[in-house]
VEXROTI-321189 format. One line per 2 residues: number of its first residue (from 1); their letters; for each residue x, y, z of C-alpha. Coordinates in steps of 0.05 Angstrom, whole numbers, plus 32768, in hexadecimal, padded with zeros to 4 digits. Each point is the difference from the previous one (the first is absolute). Layout:
N
NUM) A) X Y Z | ...
This chain:
557
1) MN) 849A 8282 864F | 7FE2 8021 803E
3) HH) 7FC6 8024 801B | 7FF9 804B 7FF8
5) GP) 7FC4 800C 802B | 7FE3 7FE3 8045
7) IA) 7FF3 7FB8 8003 | 7FC0 7FF2 800D
9) GI) 7FFB 7FB0 800D | 8030 7FCE 8001
11) AA) 7FF4 7FB1 7FFA | 802B 7FC4 8008
13) SG) 7FFB 7FB5 7FE3 | 8039 7FD7 8004
15) PF) 8043 8016 7FDC | 7FDC 8044 7FEF
17) IA) 7FE6 8048 801B | 7FD2 8028 7FD5
19) TA) 7FF9 8046 8008 | 7FC9 8033 7FEA
21) GY) 8016 8048 7FFF | 7FE2 8043 7FF1
23) DN) 8031 800C 7FCA | 7FCB 7FD2 7FD9
25) QL) 8030 7FC5 8007 | 7FFF 7FB7 8019
27) IL) 8045 7FE6 8003 | 800F 7FB7 800F
29) WD) 8042 7FEE 8031 | 8026 7FC6 8015
31) AS) 7FF5 7FFF 8048 | 8041 7FF8 801C
33) SK) 8033 801F 7FD7 | 7FC3 8042 7FF8
35) RP) 801B 8001 7FB5 | 7FC6 8013 7FD4
37) LA) 7FE8 7FC7 7FCF | 7FC2 801F 7FD0
39) RS) 7FDA 8042 7FFB | 7FBA 8008 7FE4
41) LH) 7FDA 803F 7FFD | 7FB4 801A 8010
43) DH) 7FE4 8040 7FE2 | 7FFC 801E 8047
45) LI) 8020 7FF7 8042 | 7FF5 7FBC 801D
47) NN) 7FE1 7FF6 8048 | 800F 7FB4 800F
49) CA) 801A 7FBF 7FE0 | 7FFC 7FB9 801C
51) FN) 8017 7FBB 7FEB | 7FD2 7FCA 7FF2
53) AR) 800C 7FBD 802F | 802D 7FE0 7FCA
55) GT) 802A 803B 7FFA | 7FEF 7FFB 7FAE
57) MV) 7FE1 8044 7FFE | 7FFB 8042 8018
59) AT) 7FC4 8030 800B | 8003 804C 7FFD
61) AS) 7FC6 8030 8017 | 800B 804B 7FE7
63) SD) 7FEA 803F 7FFA | 7FF1 7FF9 7FB6
65) YS) 7FBB 7FE3 8016 | 801C 7FBB 7FEE
67) AR) 801C 7FC0 801B | 8034 7FD8 7FD6
69) LW) 801C 7FBE 8005 | 8042 7FF0 7FEF
71) EV) 8030 7FBF 7FEE | 8036 7FF3 8034
73) PS) 8040 8009 7FF3 | 7FFA 801E 7FBB
75) LR) 7FC8 8030 8023 | 7FE1 7FFB 7FB9
77) LK) 7FB3 8017 8006 | 7FCE 7FC9 7FF7
79) AA) 7FBB 8022 800E | 7FE7 8046 800D
81) LI) 7FC4 8005 8035 | 7FDD 803E 7FEF
83) GH) 7FB5 8012 8013 | 8014 802C 8042
85) ED) 7FE6 8046 7FF0 | 803C 801B 8035
87) DV) 8048 7FEE 8025 | 800A 7FB9 8006
89) DM) 801C 7FF7 8047 | 8012 7FB0 8005
91) AV) 7FF9 7FCB 7FD4 | 800C 7FB8 8027
93) FS) 7FF1 7FB5 7FE4 | 7FDA 7FD4 8016
95) PD) 801D 7FC3 8026 | 7FFC 7FD1 7FC6
97) DS) 801A 8032 7FCE | 7FC4 7FFF 7FD8
99) LV) 7FE1 8046 8013 | 8014 8047 8015
101) AT) 7FD8 802F 8024 | 8012 8046 7FF8
103) CA) 7FE1 803C 802F | 8004 8051 7FED
105) LD) 7FE1 803B 8011 | 7FCE 8000 7FD9
107) RT) 7FE4 7FD5 803B | 7FF8 7FC2 7FE0
109) VR) 8021 7FB5 8001 | 8008 7FE4 7FC3
111) IF) 800F 7FAE 7FF8 | 8020 7FEE 7FBB
113) DT) 8025 7FC3 7FE1 | 803D 7FF9 7FE8
115) AG) 7FF3 8013 7FB6 | 7FDF 8046 8018
117) HC) 7FB6 7FEE 8003 | 7FDD 8020 8032
119) RK) 7FD2 7FCE 8026 | 7FE6 8024 803C
121) IL) 7FF4 804D 8019 | 7FF7 8003 804A
123) RG) 7FE7 8046 8018 | 7FE6 8019 8047
125) HT) 8034 8029 8016 | 7FF8 8043 7FFF
127) GN) 8048 801E 8007 | 803C 7FF1 7FD4
129) IL) 801B 7FB3 800C | 8043 7FFF 8012
131) SV) 800D 7FB0 8011 | 7FEA 7FBB 7FE7
133) AW) 8011 7FB7 801D | 7FE8 7FBD 7FE5
135) TC) 7FEF 7FCA 803C | 8030 7FCB 7FFD
137) DG) 7FCA 7FD2 7FE5 | 7FF0 8038 7FCE
139) GR) 7FBA 7FFC 8003 | 7FF7 804B 8027
141) LV) 8026 803F 7FF4 | 8009 803C 8038
143) SS) 800B 8046 7FEC | 800C 8040 802D
145) SV) 7FEF 8049 7FEB | 8006 804B 8012
147) DG) 7FB1 7FFD 8016 | 801B 7FDE 803D
149) TV) 7FE3 7FB2 7FF6 | 8018 7FBF 7FEF
151) RE) 7FD1 7FD3 7FCD | 8001 7FB3 7FF6
153) WD) 7FE9 7FEB 7FBE | 7FEC 7FBB 7FE2
155) AI) 8031 7FF6 7FC9 | 7FD6 7FDF 7FCC
157) TG) 7FC0 801B 800A | 801E 804C 8010
159) DE) 7FD2 800A 803A | 8006 8023 8039
161) LR) 800E 7FD2 803F | 800A 802B 803E
163) CT) 8015 804C 800D | 802E 800F 803F
165) EL) 7FFB 804D 8015 | 8047 8019 8014
167) SV) 7FE9 8040 7FF8 | 8048 801C 7FED
169) RT) 8029 7FEF 7FB9 | 802A 7FC9 7FFA
171) DS) 802D 7FFB 7FC9 | 8023 7FB7 8012
173) LV) 7FE9 7FB7 800A | 8005 7FBB 8008
175) ID) 7FE5 7FBD 8009 | 801B 7FC7 8026
177) AA) 7FF0 7FBB 7FED | 7FCE 7FFA 803B
179) GR) 7FDC 8033 7FDB | 8012 803D 8030
181) II) 7FFE 8046 7FE3 | 803F 802A 801A
183) AG) 7FFC 8048 7FE6 | 8021 8041 8011
185) DD) 7FD6 803F 8009 | 800E 8047 7FF9
187) QG) 8001 800D 804D | 803F 7FD3 8004
189) RI) 7FD4 7FC2 801A | 800C 7FB4 7FF1
191) AI) 7FB9 7FE8 7FF5 | 7FF3 7FB8 8004
193) IV) 7FBA 7FE5 7FE3 | 7FE5 7FBB 800C
195) AG) 7FB9 7FF5 7FE8 | 7FF2 804E 8003
197) DM) 8014 8005 8045 | 803C 8031 800A
199) SF) 803A 8009 802F | 802F 803A 8000
201) IR) 804F 8001 8010 | 8026 8043 8007
203) AH) 8036 8001 7FD4 | 8014 8042 7FE5
205) EA) 7FF3 804C 800F | 7FF0 800B 7FAF
207) GI) 7FD6 7FD4 7FCD | 8017 7FC3 7FED
209) KK) 8012 7FFE 7FB5 | 8017 7FBE 7FF6
211) IA) 7FF7 7FB5 8021 | 802C 7FC3 7FE7
213) YD) 7FF5 7FBB 8016 | 802B 7FC2 8014
215) ET) 7FC7 7FC0 8000 | 8038 7FD5 8013
217) DG) 8024 8024 8042 | 7FBD 8025 8011
219) IL) 8030 8044 7FF4 | 7FD8 8047 7FEE
221) VT) 8023 8034 7FEA | 7FDE 8045 8005
223) LS) 801C 8042 7FDA | 7FE7 8047 8020
225) YD) 8003 8047 7FEC | 8016 8009 8044
227) RT) 8043 7FE8 7FE5 | 7FFE 7FC3 8023
229) LA) 8006 7FB1 7FEA | 7FF0 7FD5 802D
231) IW) 7FFC 7FB1 8007 | 7FC6 7FD9 8024
233) AL) 8008 7FB4 8013 | 7FAD 7FF2 7FFB
235) IG) 7FE9 7FDB 8040 | 7FBF 7FDC 7FFE
237) DR) 7FBB 801E 7FDB | 800B 803D 8014
239) RA) 8041 8019 801E | 8040 8018 7FE6
241) QE) 8046 8005 802A | 802B 8037 7FE2
243) VA) 8042 7FDA 7FEE | 802E 803B 7FE2
245) RT) 7FF8 8044 7FF2 | 802A 8038 7FD0
247) AL) 8003 8046 7FE4 | 7FF5 7FFA 7FB5
249) PA) 803B 8027 7FDD | 7FF5 8040 7FD8
251) AV) 7FFA 7FD9 7FBF | 7FD4 7FD0 8016
253) WA) 7FAA 8006 7FEE | 7FDB 7FDF 8028
255) RA) 7FCF 7FE5 7FD1 | 8025 7FBF 7FE2
257) AV) 801E 7FD2 8024 | 8001 7FA6 7FF1
259) MI) 8021 7FCF 802D | 803B 7FDA 7FDA
261) AP) 8021 7FD6 8038 | 7FF8 7FF4 8042
263) GR) 8017 803F 802C | 7FFA 8028 7FBA
265) VA) 7FD7 802F 7FE5 | 800A 8028 7FBA
267) VG) 7FE6 8047 8002 | 7FF2 802D 7FC5
269) TF) 8021 804A 8009 | 8002 8041 7FD7
271) GS) 8037 7FE7 7FE1 | 8024 7FDE 7FCA
273) SF) 7FF9 7FC0 801E | 7FDB 7FCF 8037
275) CV) 8026 7FFA 8047 | 7FFC 7FC3 802F
277) YD) 7FF4 8002 804C | 801E 7FCF 802C
279) WA) 7FD9 8000 8041 | 8031 7FC7 8025
281) TN) 803B 8031 7FF7 | 7FD7 8044 7FF9
283) CW) 8020 800F 7FC2 | 7FF0 8025 7FC1
285) DM) 801F 7FE5 7FC0 | 7FFC 8046 7FD8
287) SG) 8033 7FF2 7FC7 | 7FEA 800B 7FB8
289) VV) 7FC9 8034 801B | 8016 804C 7FE8
291) PG) 7FC7 8041 8008 | 7FD3 8003 7FC9
293) NA) 800C 804E 7FDD | 7FA8 8001 7FFA
295) LN) 7FEC 8049 801D | 7FC6 8010 802B
297) AV) 7FFE 8040 8003 | 8019 804B 7FE5
299) AS) 7FFF 8039 800D | 8019 804B 7FEC
301) VG) 801D 8036 802F | 801B 803E 7FE6
303) GT) 800E 7FE0 7FC6 | 802A 7FC5 8011
305) RY) 7FD4 7FBA 7FF6 | 800B 7FCF 8035
307) AI) 7FEE 7FBA 7FFA | 7FFC 7FC3 802C
309) GD) 7FE5 7FB5 7FF9 | 8010 7FB5 8011
311) SG) 8051 8011 801A | 7FEE 8030 802B
313) TL) 8030 8034 7FD7 | 7FEF 8047 7FFD
315) RE) 8012 8013 7FBD | 8005 804A 7FF1
317) DG) 8001 8018 7FBE | 8014 7FB2 7FEF
319) VP) 8036 7FFF 8022 | 8003 7FCD 8047
321) ST) 8008 8029 8037 | 7FD7 7FEA 804A
323) QL) 7FFD 7FB4 8010 | 7FC5 7FF9 802D
325) GS) 800D 7FB1 8003 | 7FB7 7FE7 7FEC
327) LC) 7FCC 8007 7FCC | 7FD7 8049 7FFC
329) NF) 7FC7 800C 7FF0 | 7FF6 8051 7FFD
331) LL) 8025 803B 7FFE | 7FE0 8040 8023
333) PV) 8021 8045 7FF5 | 7FF1 8030 8045
335) GG) 8028 803C 8002 | 8045 7FF4 7FF8
337) HL) 7FF8 7FB8 8015 | 7FF3 7FC3 7FDF
339) FS) 7FDB 7FC1 801B | 7FFC 7FBA 7FEF
341) GG) 7FEB 7FBC 8018 | 7FE2 7FC4 7FE9
343) QL) 8006 7FAF 800B | 8025 7FFC 8048
345) GS) 7FD5 8039 801E | 8038 802A 8006
347) LF) 7FF5 8045 7FF2 | 8044 802D 7FDE
349) DA) 801C 803E 7FFF | 8008 7FED 7FB2
351) RT) 803C 802D 7FFA | 8029 7FEC 8042
353) GE) 7FEA 7FBF 8004 | 7FEE 8012 804E
355) LL) 7FC1 7FCE 8016 | 7FD2 802E 801D
357) YQ) 7FC2 7FCC 801A | 7FFD 7FB5 8006
359) HY) 7FC1 7FE4 7FF0 | 7FF0 7FB5 8002
361) SP) 7FDB 7FF7 7FB0 | 8012 801E 7FC6
363) LN) 7FF8 8047 7FEF | 7FD8 8012 7FBE
365) CA) 7FF6 8048 7FEF | 8002 8044 8025
367) TS) 7FF5 8047 7FF7 | 7FFC 8046 8029
369) FV) 7FD5 8030 8018 | 8003 803C 8031
371) RG) 7FDA 7FFA 8041 | 8006 8031 8035
373) GQ) 8030 802A 7FDA | 8034 7FC5 8005
375) RH) 800C 7FD3 7FBC | 7FEB 7FB3 800D
377) LA) 8007 7FC5 7FDD | 7FCF 7FC5 7FF7
379) VG) 8023 7FBC 7FEC | 7FCB 7FC6 7FE9
381) TY) 800F 7FB8 801F | 7FF1 7FBD 7FEB
383) TG) 7FDA 7FF6 803E | 7FD1 803B 7FF0
385) DA) 8018 8032 802B | 801D 8048 7FEE
387) LI) 8038 8010 8026 | 7FFD 8050 8016
389) FA) 803F 801E 800A | 800D 804F 8019
391) TA) 8040 8012 7FDC | 803A 8030 8013
393) TS) 8029 802B 7FD4 | 803D 7FD2 800C
395) GQ) 7FD9 7FC9 7FE2 | 7FEF 7FDD 8041
397) IE) 7FBC 7FE2 800C | 7FDB 7FF1 8036
399) LV) 7FC2 7FC7 7FFF | 7FC0 802A 8014
401) EQ) 7FC8 7FC7 7FEC | 8001 7FC7 7FE0
403) LK) 7FC0 8007 7FDB | 7FCB 7FBA 8000
405) IY) 7FE9 800D 7FB7 | 7FEF 7FB6 7FE6
407) SS) 800D 7FB7 800E | 8024 7FF9 7FBA
409) AI) 803D 8027 7FE2 | 8001 8052 7FEF
411) KG) 8010 7FF5 7FB5 | 7FFA 804F 7FF9
413) IV) 8003 8041 802A | 7FF4 804D 7FEC
415) AS) 7FF9 8046 802B | 7FE3 8037 7FE9
417) ND) 7FF6 803E 802C | 7FD0 7FE3 8029
419) RI) 7FF6 7FB7 7FF2 | 8028 7FC5 8004
421) FS) 7FDF 7FCE 7FCA | 8019 7FB2 8000
423) VC) 7FEF 7FC7 7FCE | 8000 7FB6 801D
425) AS) 800E 7FB5 7FDC | 7FBA 7FEF 801D
427) TE) 7FE9 802D 7FCC | 7FF4 8033 8035
429) IA) 800E 804D 8004 | 7FF8 8040 8039
431) WH) 800B 803E 8014 | 800E 8021 8043
433) EI) 8009 8044 8017 | 8045 8018 800C
435) SS) 7FF2 8027 8036 | 7FE4 7FD1 802C
437) LD) 8008 7FBC 7FD0 | 7FB5 7FE9 8014
439) LV) 7FEA 7FDD 7FBE | 7FD8 8026 7FDF
441) RR) 7FEB 7FCB 7FC6 | 8003 7FB5 7FF4
443) VP) 7FEE 7FDF 7FB9 | 8007 7FB1 8007
445) NA) 8002 7FF0 7FB9 | 8018 803A 7FD8
447) HE) 8018 7FD2 7FCA | 7FEF 7FBF 7FEB
449) RI) 8046 7FDD 800D | 8041 801E 8028
451) VN) 8011 8043 8007 | 8043 8015 7FE4
453) GC) 800E 804C 800C | 7FE1 8042 8005
455) CL) 8013 8048 7FF2 | 7FE5 8046 8009
457) AG) 7FCB 8017 7FCA | 7FE6 803E 7FEC
459) AN) 7FFB 803E 8030 | 7FDD 7FD7 803D
461) GF) 7FFB 7FB3 7FE8 | 8029 7FBE 8004
463) AS) 800B 7FC6 7FC6 | 8008 7FBA 800A
465) IG) 8018 7FC6 7FD4 | 7FFD 7FB5 8002
467) RD) 8002 7FB7 7FEA | 7FB6 800C 7FE0
469) LK) 801A 8034 7FC9 | 7FDD 8036 801D
471) LR) 8010 8048 8010 | 7FD4 801C 8033
473) IW) 7FFE 8043 800E | 7FE9 8018 8049
475) TD) 7FE1 8043 8010 | 7FD2 802B 802D
477) DA) 7FD0 8006 7FC8 | 7FFD 7FB7 7FDF
479) DE) 802B 7FBD 7FFC | 8014 7FF0 7FBC
481) VY) 8015 7FC6 7FDB | 802B 7FF5 7FC1
483) QT) 800E 7FC9 7FD8 | 8057 7FFF 7FED
485) PH) 800F 7FE9 7FC6 | 8036 7FD3 8023
487) PN) 7FFF 7FB4 7FE9 | 8014 7FEA 804B
489) SV) 7FFF 801A 8047 | 8010 8046 800B
491) KC) 8039 8004 8033 | 800D 804A 8010
493) IA) 7FEB 804D 7FED | 8019 8044 800A
495) SS) 7FE4 8044 7FF4 | 8021 803A 7FE1
497) ND) 8017 8042 8026 | 7FBB 8020 7FF9
499) RN) 7FE2 7FBD 8009 | 7FD1 800A 7FBB
501) TL) 802F 7FC1 7FDC | 7FF6 7FC2 8020
503) MT) 803A 7FC4 7FE8 | 7FF0 7FB8 800D
505) GA) 8038 7FC8 7FF1 | 7FE9 7FB6 7FFB
507) YT) 8029 7FB5 8013 | 8005 7FF8 7FB1
509) GT) 8029 803F 7FF4 | 7FC6 8027 7FE8
511) IA) 7FF7 8048 800E | 7FB8 802F 7FFC
513) GF) 7FFB 8054 800D | 7FBF 8015 801B
515) DM) 7FE7 8046 7FF4 | 7FD2 8017 8039
517) AT) 7FE0 8039 7FDA | 7FE1 7FD3 7FC9
519) RS) 8002 7FCC 802D | 8020 7FD2 7FC3
521) WT) 8038 7FDB 7FF1 | 8033 8024 7FD8
523) SF) 803F 7FD1 7FF6 | 8012 7FB3 8003
525) NR) 8046 7FDF 7FF6 | 8026 7FC5 800E
527) LT) 8043 8016 801C | 801E 7FBF 8015
529) SS) 7FEF 7FAC 8001 | 800C 8006 803E
531) GI) 7FC3 801F 803F | 8008 8048 800B
533) SA) 8006 8007 8048 | 7FFA 8048 801A
535) LA) 7FF4 8042 7FE4 | 800F 8052 8018
537) YE) 7FFE 8038 7FE4 | 8039 8025 7FE6
539) RE) 7FF7 8056 8010 | 8037 8014 7FDC
541) TG) 7FFD 7FE1 7FBE | 7FA3 7FF6 8003
543) RF) 8017 7FB7 7FF5 | 7FEC 7FBA 8021
545) LA) 802D 7FD5 8018 | 7FF9 7FB3 7FFC
547) SS) 8027 7FCE 802B | 8007 7FB8 7FDA
549) YD) 8005 7FBE 8020 | 8033 7FFB 7FC7
551) GR) 8032 8033 8023 | 7FF0 8038 7FD4
553) IY) 7FE1 8048 800C | 7FD6 8017 7FCA
555) EI) 7FF1 804B 7FF1 | 7FAF 8006 7FEB
557) E) 7FF3 8046 7FD6
């Protein structure tokens, strides 16, 4: 019994640790031995988990639009909390264990009783809500969002009490006994908010994805996409002193952490189990952590099929070849070379394993184009930059420009003969001129929810897809929108060699084909119960290839 995908949430209570995974699994572990004790499932990936104060229940938040309550230690289902209209990112018990607060990408906070009845719906955020926490007396709730605000709510009436504008996405926050709000933002800062008054502490070079707090010792833990974990001692109301800092092992995901004992932190991974960091000895216990087999990218070059994913192992026609040593998000064939990069911010020659460039935040996507007669790469980063590289026939690259396009992650990037088209997690899209790299056009709210991918479409257009289940076609003549047949968030898109057929894939394992000539959907099928992570067109067979989080590649006629 173990995880087969990334661990997105982790919680601790007495002798137990609970982990929530992108494999839809909730696993209860013996904290001392790391032995799995029980397991339960959601219908879609689980984003977070939390124990109640007494340790008798655990709450889970899932992309199946529900939160669920489970008895401990049996993990028998006690209640389903339904009503959200998008992925639920967090579910937390009130201090007296009588209520559960949930937050979701539908931009609402909901308050449920433990029988599953919704008591209040809190509205006010204008972006996806990423975290929610109770004050120690249970009288207030605090939430953070991609809209750059932290909002305080009356837990009884549901009224918004205060809105604090940070002007930057904030993924994680905690509240101490004195009522201080301590948050980590996407600029790598710790924000300390007291009665709406903010102080900032520069903590990391990239966004803070998780904060954990030990009230007893006043110790704060921050995990960042700059691949470091830092320990802080809080001093007074607004200061923090760094106690320790360590680089995260390649298998660690900076999204999940919990304090389990003085000087020890349990952390989520991309592998089968959690790991533990002891900052007194600066040692990581990685026992039981085996890299997952999930695939994140696929490419076909000259009839050879390549794939790569969480383990960082390049596969050639299903056979492991090069080990890159870290989770990778994309594969880009250019000439006789194959480029890849991912979570550690490292850009590789995937076939040789050579490290070509090191960035300070994750690399999400890439495309190539010709500029001034020379082949270039554009690599989209988590920090919203496009890294522009000139390439040589030897495979060596030279950074020629770091183009700041967005303040949030670039989720997809593609190039035509004269334009670079990119899409952002913030719902923005943009066009840049290849010759000058100047901005041509920007659409701030191109989709209603996070934009996940893009591709070439037709003779002179681009296409984008996102969590709003929409396909949008962007041409010089018109901007078009089409509802997809997918039931859940659309993850990826690719076009055929002639750009007349588009193929889309979703987190629920479904694929759907779109014909550009008739502007209609021509096929819909479910390939797997796991998500479709990436799509690529194979010229030799005239088929699309779909990589999946189940570790397989599927052919699509």
